MARTITI-941081 format. One record per residue (C-alpha): x, y, z; residue in one letter; residue number from 1. Coordinates in Angstrom, 1 decimal, padded with zeros to 4 digits. Layout:
REM MARTITI-941081
<node x="X" y="Y" z="Z" res="A" n="NUM"/>
...
This chain:
REM MARTITI-941081
<node x="012.8" y="038.4" z="016.0" res="X" n="1"/>
<node x="011.8" y="035.9" z="018.6" res="X" n="2"/>
<node x="008.5" y="037.8" z="019.2" res="X" n="3"/>
<node x="007.9" y="038.1" z="015.4" res="X" n="4"/>
<node x="008.5" y="034.4" z="015.0" res="X" n="5"/>
<node x="006.1" y="033.5" z="017.8" res="X" n="6"/>
<node x="003.4" y="035.8" z="016.2" res="X" n="7"/>
<node x="003.8" y="034.0" z="012.9" res="X" n="8"/>
<node x="002.8" y="030.7" z="014.6" res="X" n="9"/>
<node x="-000.7" y="032.1" z="015.4" res="X" n="10"/>
<node x="-002.3" y="032.1" z="011.9" res="X" n="11"/>
<node x="-001.5" y="028.4" z="011.4" res="X" n="12"/>
<node x="-003.3" y="027.5" z="014.6" res="X" n="13"/>
<node x="-006.5" y="029.0" z="013.2" res="X" n="14"/>
<node x="-006.0" y="028.0" z="009.6" res="X" n="15"/>
<node x="-005.6" y="025.0" z="007.3" res="X" n="16"/>
<node x="-002.4" y="023.8" z="009.0" res="X" n="17"/>
<node x="-004.1" y="023.0" z="012.3" res="X" n="18"/>
<node x="-006.9" y="021.1" z="010.5" res="X" n="19"/>
<node x="-004.7" y="019.1" z="008.2" res="X" n="20"/>
<node x="-003.6" y="015.6" z="009.3" res="X" n="21"/>
<node x="-001.0" y="015.1" z="010.6" res="X" n="22"/>
<node x="-001.2" y="018.5" z="012.4" res="X" n="23"/>
<node x="002.1" y="017.8" z="014.1" res="X" n="24"/>
<node x="003.8" y="018.1" z="010.7" res="X" n="25"/>
<node x="001.4" y="020.5" z="008.9" res="X" n="26"/>
<node x="001.6" y="023.3" z="011.5" res="X" n="27"/>
<node x="005.5" y="023.4" z="011.7" res="X" n="28"/>
<node x="005.7" y="023.4" z="007.9" res="X" n="29"/>
<node x="003.3" y="026.4" z="007.8" res="X" n="30"/>
<node x="005.3" y="028.2" z="010.5" res="X" n="31"/>
<node x="008.6" y="027.6" z="008.7" res="X" n="32"/>
<node x="007.0" y="028.8" z="005.5" res="X" n="33"/>
<node x="005.9" y="032.0" z="007.2" res="X" n="34"/>
<node x="009.2" y="032.7" z="008.9" res="X" n="35"/>
<node x="011.4" y="032.1" z="005.9" res="X" n="36"/>
<node x="009.1" y="034.1" z="003.6" res="X" n="37"/>
<node x="009.1" y="037.0" z="006.1" res="X" n="38"/>
<node x="012.9" y="037.0" z="006.3" res="X" n="39"/>
<node x="013.1" y="037.1" z="002.5" res="X" n="40"/>
<node x="010.5" y="039.8" z="001.9" res="X" n="41"/>
<node x="011.5" y="041.9" z="005.0" res="X" n="42"/>
<node x="015.1" y="041.7" z="004.0" res="X" n="43"/>
<node x="014.3" y="042.9" z="000.5" res="X" n="44"/>
<node x="012.3" y="045.8" z="001.8" res="X" n="45"/>
<node x="015.2" y="046.8" z="004.1" res="X" n="46"/>
<node x="017.7" y="046.4" z="001.2" res="X" n="47"/>
<node x="015.5" y="048.7" z="-000.9" res="X" n="48"/>
<node x="015.5" y="051.4" z="001.7" res="X" n="49"/>
<node x="019.3" y="051.1" z="002.0" res="X" n="50"/>
<node x="019.9" y="051.4" z="-001.7" res="X" n="51"/>
<node x="017.6" y="054.3" z="-002.0" res="X" n="52"/>
<node x="019.4" y="056.3" z="000.8" res="X" n="53"/>
<node x="023.0" y="055.2" z="000.0" res="X" n="54"/>
<node x="024.8" y="058.1" z="-001.6" res="X" n="55"/>
<node x="028.4" y="058.2" z="-002.7" res="X" n="56"/>
<node x="029.7" y="058.3" z="000.8" res="X" n="57"/>
<node x="027.6" y="055.4" z="001.9" res="X" n="58"/>
<node x="027.7" y="053.2" z="-001.2" res="X" n="59"/>
<node x="030.5" y="051.2" z="000.3" res="X" n="60"/>
<node x="028.0" y="049.7" z="002.7" res="X" n="61"/>
<node x="026.2" y="048.0" z="-000.2" res="X" n="62"/>
<node x="029.3" y="046.0" z="-001.0" res="X" n="63"/>
<node x="029.2" y="044.6" z="002.5" res="X" n="64"/>
<node x="025.4" y="044.3" z="003.0" res="X" n="65"/>
<node x="024.3" y="042.8" z="-000.3" res="X" n="66"/>
<node x="026.5" y="039.7" z="-000.2" res="X" n="67"/>
<node x="025.4" y="039.1" z="003.4" res="X" n="68"/>
<node x="021.8" y="039.4" z="002.5" res="X" n="69"/>
<node x="022.3" y="037.1" z="-000.5" res="X" n="70"/>
<node x="023.4" y="034.3" z="001.8" res="X" n="71"/>
<node x="020.4" y="034.9" z="004.2" res="X" n="72"/>
<node x="018.0" y="035.1" z="001.2" res="X" n="73"/>
<node x="019.4" y="031.8" z="-000.2" res="X" n="74"/>
<node x="018.7" y="030.0" z="003.0" res="X" n="75"/>
<node x="015.2" y="031.7" z="003.2" res="X" n="76"/>
<node x="014.3" y="030.7" z="-000.3" res="X" n="77"/>
<node x="015.3" y="027.1" z="000.3" res="X" n="78"/>
<node x="013.1" y="027.1" z="003.4" res="X" n="79"/>
<node x="010.2" y="028.6" z="001.5" res="X" n="80"/>
<node x="010.5" y="025.9" z="-001.3" res="X" n="81"/>
<node x="011.0" y="023.0" z="001.1" res="X" n="82"/>
<node x="008.1" y="024.0" z="003.5" res="X" n="83"/>
<node x="005.8" y="024.9" z="000.6" res="X" n="84"/>
<node x="006.4" y="021.6" z="-001.2" res="X" n="85"/>
<node x="005.8" y="019.7" z="002.0" res="X" n="86"/>
<node x="002.6" y="021.5" z="002.8" res="X" n="87"/>
<node x="001.4" y="021.0" z="-000.8" res="X" n="88"/>
<node x="002.0" y="017.2" z="-000.5" res="X" n="89"/>
<node x="-000.1" y="017.2" z="002.7" res="X" n="90"/>
<node x="-003.0" y="019.3" z="001.3" res="X" n="91"/>
<node x="-003.2" y="017.9" z="-002.2" res="X" n="92"/>
<node x="-004.6" y="014.3" z="-002.4" res="X" n="93"/>
<node x="-003.6" y="013.9" z="-006.0" res="X" n="94"/>
<node x="-001.2" y="015.6" z="-008.5" res="X" n="95"/>
<node x="-004.2" y="016.4" z="-010.7" res="X" n="96"/>
<node x="-005.8" y="018.6" z="-008.0" res="X" n="97"/>
<node x="-003.0" y="021.0" z="-008.6" res="X" n="98"/>
<node x="-004.6" y="022.1" z="-011.9" res="X" n="99"/>
<node x="-008.2" y="020.8" z="-011.4" res="X" n="100"/>
<node x="-009.1" y="022.7" z="-008.2" res="X" n="101"/>
<node x="-009.2" y="026.4" z="-007.3" res="X" n="102"/>
<node x="-006.9" y="025.6" z="-004.4" res="X" n="103"/>
<node x="-004.3" y="024.0" z="-006.7" res="X" n="104"/>
<node x="-004.6" y="026.8" z="-009.2" res="X" n="105"/>
<node x="-003.8" y="029.4" z="-006.5" res="X" n="106"/>
<node x="-000.7" y="027.4" z="-005.6" res="X" n="107"/>
<node x="000.4" y="027.4" z="-009.3" res="X" n="108"/>
<node x="000.0" y="031.2" z="-009.4" res="X" n="109"/>
<node x="002.0" y="031.5" z="-006.2" res="X" n="110"/>
<node x="004.7" y="029.2" z="-007.6" res="X" n="111"/>
<node x="004.9" y="031.2" z="-010.8" res="X" n="112"/>
<node x="005.3" y="034.6" z="-009.0" res="X" n="113"/>
<node x="008.0" y="033.1" z="-006.7" res="X" n="114"/>
<node x="009.8" y="031.6" z="-009.6" res="X" n="115"/>
<node x="009.9" y="035.0" z="-011.3" res="X" n="116"/>
<node x="011.2" y="036.6" z="-008.1" res="X" n="117"/>
<node x="013.9" y="033.9" z="-007.9" res="X" n="118"/>
<node x="015.1" y="034.8" z="-011.4" res="X" n="119"/>
<node x="015.6" y="038.5" z="-010.3" res="X" n="120"/>
<node x="017.2" y="037.3" z="-007.1" res="X" n="121"/>
<node x="019.6" y="035.1" z="-009.0" res="X" n="122"/>
<node x="020.6" y="038.0" z="-011.2" res="X" n="123"/>
<node x="021.3" y="040.1" z="-008.1" res="X" n="124"/>
<node x="023.4" y="037.3" z="-006.7" res="X" n="125"/>
<node x="025.3" y="036.6" z="-009.9" res="X" n="126"/>
<node x="025.8" y="040.1" z="-011.3" res="X" n="127"/>
<node x="025.0" y="042.9" z="-008.9" res="X" n="128"/>
<node x="026.7" y="041.6" z="-005.8" res="X" n="129"/>
<node x="030.1" y="040.9" z="-007.5" res="X" n="130"/>
<node x="030.0" y="044.3" z="-009.2" res="X" n="131"/>
<node x="029.4" y="046.2" z="-006.0" res="X" n="132"/>
<node x="032.3" y="044.3" z="-004.3" res="X" n="133"/>
<node x="034.6" y="045.1" z="-007.3" res="X" n="134"/>
<node x="033.6" y="048.8" z="-007.3" res="X" n="135"/>
<node x="034.4" y="049.0" z="-003.6" res="X" n="136"/>
<node x="037.8" y="047.2" z="-004.0" res="X" n="137"/>
<node x="038.8" y="049.5" z="-006.9" res="X" n="138"/>
<node x="037.2" y="052.7" z="-005.6" res="X" n="139"/>
<node x="035.3" y="053.0" z="-008.9" res="X" n="140"/>
<node x="032.4" y="055.4" z="-008.2" res="X" n="141"/>
<node x="031.0" y="054.9" z="-011.8" res="X" n="142"/>
<node x="030.8" y="051.2" z="-011.4" res="X" n="143"/>
<node x="029.4" y="051.6" z="-007.9" res="X" n="144"/>
<node x="026.7" y="054.0" z="-009.1" res="X" n="145"/>
<node x="025.6" y="051.8" z="-012.0" res="X" n="146"/>
<node x="025.6" y="048.7" z="-009.8" res="X" n="147"/>
<node x="023.4" y="050.5" z="-007.2" res="X" n="148"/>
<node x="020.9" y="051.5" z="-009.9" res="X" n="149"/>
<node x="020.8" y="047.9" z="-011.2" res="X" n="150"/>
<node x="020.3" y="046.7" z="-007.6" res="X" n="151"/>
<node x="017.5" y="049.1" z="-007.0" res="X" n="152"/>
<node x="015.7" y="048.0" z="-010.2" res="X" n="153"/>
<node x="016.0" y="044.3" z="-009.5" res="X" n="154"/>
<node x="015.1" y="044.5" z="-005.8" res="X" n="155"/>
<node x="012.1" y="046.6" z="-006.6" res="X" n="156"/>
<node x="010.9" y="044.0" z="-009.1" res="X" n="157"/>
<node x="011.6" y="041.2" z="-006.6" res="X" n="158"/>
<node x="009.6" y="043.0" z="-003.9" res="X" n="159"/>
<node x="006.6" y="043.5" z="-006.2" res="X" n="160"/>
<node x="006.7" y="039.8" z="-007.2" res="X" n="161"/>
<node x="007.1" y="038.4" z="-003.6" res="X" n="162"/>
<node x="004.3" y="040.8" z="-002.4" res="X" n="163"/>
<node x="002.0" y="039.5" z="-005.2" res="X" n="164"/>
<node x="002.9" y="035.9" z="-004.1" res="X" n="165"/>
<node x="001.8" y="036.9" z="-000.5" res="X" n="166"/>
<node x="-001.5" y="038.1" z="-002.1" res="X" n="167"/>
<node x="-001.9" y="034.7" z="-003.8" res="X" n="168"/>
<node x="-001.2" y="033.1" z="-000.4" res="X" n="169"/>
<node x="-004.0" y="035.2" z="001.1" res="X" n="170"/>
<node x="-006.4" y="033.9" z="-001.5" res="X" n="171"/>
<node x="-005.1" y="030.4" z="-000.9" res="X" n="172"/>
<node x="-005.9" y="030.6" z="002.8" res="X" n="173"/>
<node x="-009.5" y="031.5" z="002.0" res="X" n="174"/>
<node x="-010.1" y="028.4" z="-000.1" res="X" n="175"/>
<node x="-010.8" y="025.0" z="001.3" res="X" n="176"/>
<node x="-008.1" y="022.4" z="000.5" res="X" n="177"/>
<node x="-009.2" y="019.6" z="-001.9" res="X" n="178"/>
<node x="-011.2" y="016.8" z="-000.3" res="X" n="179"/>
<node x="-009.3" y="013.6" z="000.5" res="X" n="180"/>
<node x="-012.1" y="011.8" z="-001.4" res="X" n="181"/>
<node x="-010.4" y="012.8" z="-004.7" res="X" n="182"/>
<node x="-007.7" y="010.3" z="-004.0" res="X" n="183"/>
<node x="-010.1" y="007.5" z="-003.7" res="X" n="184"/>
<node x="-011.9" y="008.1" z="-006.9" res="X" n="185"/>
<node x="-011.3" y="005.6" z="-009.7" res="X" n="186"/>
<node x="-011.5" y="006.3" z="-013.4" res="X" n="187"/>
<node x="-014.2" y="008.9" z="-014.0" res="X" n="188"/>
<node x="-016.6" y="007.7" z="-016.8" res="X" n="189"/>
<node x="-018.5" y="011.0" z="-017.2" res="X" n="190"/>
<node x="-018.8" y="014.6" z="-015.9" res="X" n="191"/>
<node x="-022.4" y="015.8" z="-015.7" res="X" n="192"/>
<node x="-024.5" y="018.6" z="-014.3" res="X" n="193"/>
<node x="-025.6" y="021.1" z="-013.4" res="X" n="194"/>
<node x="-029.3" y="020.4" z="-014.0" res="X" n="195"/>
<node x="-031.1" y="017.2" z="-014.8" res="X" n="196"/>
<node x="-028.8" y="014.4" z="-015.9" res="X" n="197"/>
<node x="-029.3" y="011.7" z="-018.5" res="X" n="198"/>
<node x="-026.1" y="010.1" z="-019.6" res="X" n="199"/>
<node x="-024.8" y="006.7" z="-020.9" res="X" n="200"/>
<node x="-021.6" y="005.1" z="-019.8" res="X" n="201"/>
<node x="-019.9" y="001.8" z="-020.7" res="X" n="202"/>
<node x="-018.0" y="-000.5" z="-018.4" res="X" n="203"/>
<node x="-016.8" y="-003.7" z="-020.2" res="X" n="204"/>
<node x="-019.8" y="-005.5" z="-021.7" res="X" n="205"/>
<node x="-022.2" y="-003.4" z="-019.6" res="X" n="206"/>
<node x="-024.1" y="-000.2" z="-020.5" res="X" n="207"/>
<node x="-025.4" y="002.0" z="-017.8" res="X" n="208"/>
<node x="-028.0" y="004.7" z="-018.5" res="X" n="209"/>
<node x="-027.8" y="007.1" z="-015.5" res="X" n="210"/>
<node x="-030.6" y="009.6" z="-014.7" res="X" n="211"/>
<node x="-030.5" y="012.2" z="-011.9" res="X" n="212"/>
<node x="-033.5" y="014.5" z="-011.5" res="X" n="213"/>
<node x="-033.8" y="017.3" z="-010.6" res="X" n="214"/>
<node x="-030.1" y="017.2" z="-009.4" res="X" n="215"/>
<node x="-030.4" y="020.1" z="-007.0" res="X" n="216"/>
<node x="-028.5" y="020.6" z="-003.8" res="X" n="217"/>
<node x="-030.3" y="020.2" z="-000.4" res="X" n="218"/>
<node x="-033.4" y="018.8" z="-002.1" res="X" n="219"/>
<node x="-034.5" y="015.2" z="-002.8" res="X" n="220"/>
<node x="-033.3" y="013.8" z="-006.1" res="X" n="221"/>
<node x="-034.1" y="010.6" z="-007.9" res="X" n="222"/>
<node x="-031.1" y="008.6" z="-009.0" res="X" n="223"/>
<node x="-031.8" y="005.8" z="-011.5" res="X" n="224"/>
<node x="-029.4" y="003.4" z="-013.3" res="X" n="225"/>
<node x="-030.6" y="001.1" z="-016.1" res="X" n="226"/>
<node x="-028.0" y="-001.6" z="-016.6" res="X" n="227"/>
<node x="-027.9" y="-003.8" z="-019.7" res="X" n="228"/>
<node x="-025.5" y="-006.3" z="-021.1" res="X" n="229"/>
<node x="-025.8" y="-006.3" z="-024.8" res="X" n="230"/>
<node x="-029.6" y="-005.6" z="-025.1" res="X" n="231"/>
<node x="-030.5" y="-007.7" z="-022.1" res="X" n="232"/>
<node x="-031.4" y="-006.0" z="-018.8" res="X" n="233"/>
<node x="-029.2" y="-007.0" z="-015.9" res="X" n="234"/>
<node x="-031.8" y="-008.2" z="-013.3" res="X" n="235"/>
<node x="-031.3" y="-009.1" z="-009.6" res="X" n="236"/>
<node x="-028.0" y="-007.2" z="-009.2" res="X" n="237"/>
<node x="-026.9" y="-005.4" z="-006.0" res="X" n="238"/>
<node x="-026.3" y="-001.8" z="-006.7" res="X" n="239"/>
<node x="-024.9" y="000.6" z="-004.1" res="X" n="240"/>
<node x="-024.6" y="004.3" z="-004.7" res="X" n="241"/>
<node x="-021.8" y="006.2" z="-002.9" res="X" n="242"/>
<node x="-021.8" y="010.0" z="-002.6" res="X" n="243"/>
<node x="-018.5" y="011.7" z="-002.0" res="X" n="244"/>
<node x="-018.2" y="015.5" z="-001.7" res="X" n="245"/>
<node x="-015.2" y="016.6" z="-003.8" res="X" n="246"/>
<node x="-014.9" y="020.3" z="-002.9" res="X" n="247"/>
<node x="-014.3" y="019.7" z="000.8" res="X" n="248"/>
<node x="-013.9" y="016.9" z="003.3" res="X" n="249"/>
<node x="-017.2" y="015.4" z="004.3" res="X" n="250"/>
<node x="-018.5" y="012.0" z="005.4" res="X" n="251"/>
<node x="-019.3" y="009.8" z="002.5" res="X" n="252"/>
<node x="-022.8" y="008.5" z="002.1" res="X" n="253"/>
<node x="-023.9" y="005.1" z="000.8" res="X" n="254"/>
<node x="-027.4" y="003.9" z="-000.3" res="X" n="255"/>
<node x="-028.6" y="000.6" z="-001.7" res="X" n="256"/>
<node x="-030.7" y="001.1" z="-004.8" res="X" n="257"/>
<node x="-033.9" y="-000.7" z="-005.4" res="X" n="258"/>
<node x="-034.8" y="-002.6" z="-008.6" res="X" n="259"/>
<node x="-038.1" y="-001.5" z="-010.2" res="X" n="260"/>
<node x="-038.5" y="-002.3" z="-013.8" res="X" n="261"/>
<node x="-036.2" y="-005.2" z="-014.8" res="X" n="262"/>
<node x="-032.6" y="-003.9" z="-014.8" res="X" n="263"/>
<node x="-033.5" y="-000.4" z="-013.5" res="X" n="264"/>
<node x="-032.3" y="000.5" z="-010.1" res="X" n="265"/>
<node x="-033.5" y="003.7" z="-008.3" res="X" n="266"/>
<node x="-033.1" y="005.7" z="-005.1" res="X" n="267"/>
<node x="-034.7" y="008.9" z="-004.0" res="X" n="268"/>
<node x="-032.6" y="010.8" z="-001.5" res="X" n="269"/>
<node x="-031.4" y="014.3" z="-000.6" res="X" n="270"/>
<node x="-027.8" y="013.0" z="-000.7" res="X" n="271"/>
<node x="-026.5" y="016.1" z="-002.5" res="X" n="272"/>
<node x="-026.6" y="018.1" z="000.7" res="X" n="273"/>
<node x="-024.7" y="021.2" z="-000.6" res="X" n="274"/>
<node x="-023.7" y="022.9" z="-003.8" res="X" n="275"/>
<node x="-020.6" y="021.7" z="-005.5" res="X" n="276"/>
<node x="-018.9" y="018.8" z="-007.2" res="X" n="277"/>
<node x="-019.9" y="015.2" z="-006.1" res="X" n="278"/>
<node x="-018.4" y="011.9" z="-006.9" res="X" n="279"/>
<node x="-021.1" y="009.3" z="-007.6" res="X" n="280"/>
<node x="-019.8" y="005.7" z="-007.4" res="X" n="281"/>
<node x="-022.2" y="003.0" z="-008.5" res="X" n="282"/>
<node x="-021.0" y="-000.4" z="-007.2" res="X" n="283"/>
<node x="-022.6" y="-003.2" z="-009.2" res="X" n="284"/>
<node x="-022.6" y="-006.8" z="-008.2" res="X" n="285"/>
<node x="-024.4" y="-008.8" z="-010.9" res="X" n="286"/>
<node x="-025.8" y="-012.2" z="-010.1" res="X" n="287"/>
<node x="-023.6" y="-013.6" z="-012.8" res="X" n="288"/>
<node x="-020.2" y="-012.1" z="-013.5" res="X" n="289"/>
<node x="-017.6" y="-010.0" z="-011.8" res="X" n="290"/>
<node x="-018.6" y="-006.9" z="-009.8" res="X" n="291"/>
<node x="-017.6" y="-003.5" z="-011.1" res="X" n="292"/>
<node x="-017.8" y="000.2" z="-010.2" res="X" n="293"/>
<node x="-018.7" y="003.2" z="-012.4" res="X" n="294"/>
<node x="-017.7" y="006.7" z="-011.3" res="X" n="295"/>
<node x="-019.5" y="009.9" z="-012.4" res="X" n="296"/>
<node x="-018.6" y="013.4" z="-011.3" res="X" n="297"/>
<node x="-021.7" y="015.5" z="-010.9" res="X" n="298"/>
<node x="-022.1" y="019.3" z="-010.3" res="X" n="299"/>
<node x="-025.1" y="020.2" z="-008.1" res="X" n="300"/>
<node x="-026.5" y="023.7" z="-007.9" res="X" n="301"/>
<node x="-029.0" y="025.2" z="-005.6" res="X" n="302"/>
């Protein structure tokens, strides 16, 4: 068990846990999650072998083993839930990323599978275990045989569900955690892309016509923002465009946009350095009036 526990520490050192801040907390949580899940799944597999080989003469062993395993499984499940919740809090910058990102959706699938397994485990603990103990105490072979069949069915279903959850965890480990930049985004005014963008957004008394062309990753694009208040162009403002990669952690970029025609601010740059979702923040400081920021989520393709 000590050797197995030590081996389970290795994947975390080469995976998300070692790269998530604070690593001193993320890695122990990952290790605890692996150990408690292994005890649960390994114990279920052992229990399934035992119930498949326990004939009438050995059925009494189930009355002793199943309650013991139920106590171990309860502690393991609590460890899985606690460590998984802690790791999710570290990896997910916002609650919305749980359903807005592939990483979060994989977590939801894993949670659903584990919840279904917990239902079967609860039935075993509440129904099967007391029946096995009662059959042993009364020497009732009929009750013992029916309880063993129920145990085998429930444990088989639980093994299938927990194994599927392990598969979901494998998919999860292949996906990058959501970028921390998602937590810094304000209210998103529009979702645009892929392809050339021409959209209009409103912020208080201001109207912004945003154009991105050709909006391709790893290629220069021209970003233009025409700002009006009412029907009057907003001239002489300071406009800074921030580019935040939303699919993985990456250094944010910022560029000052240059005014050409009155109220129109442009910048040509290959800022969209890779395919994926980008948060575009346009910080506007008018010569008269309070500054404001408009956020657009853009999808860039190669």
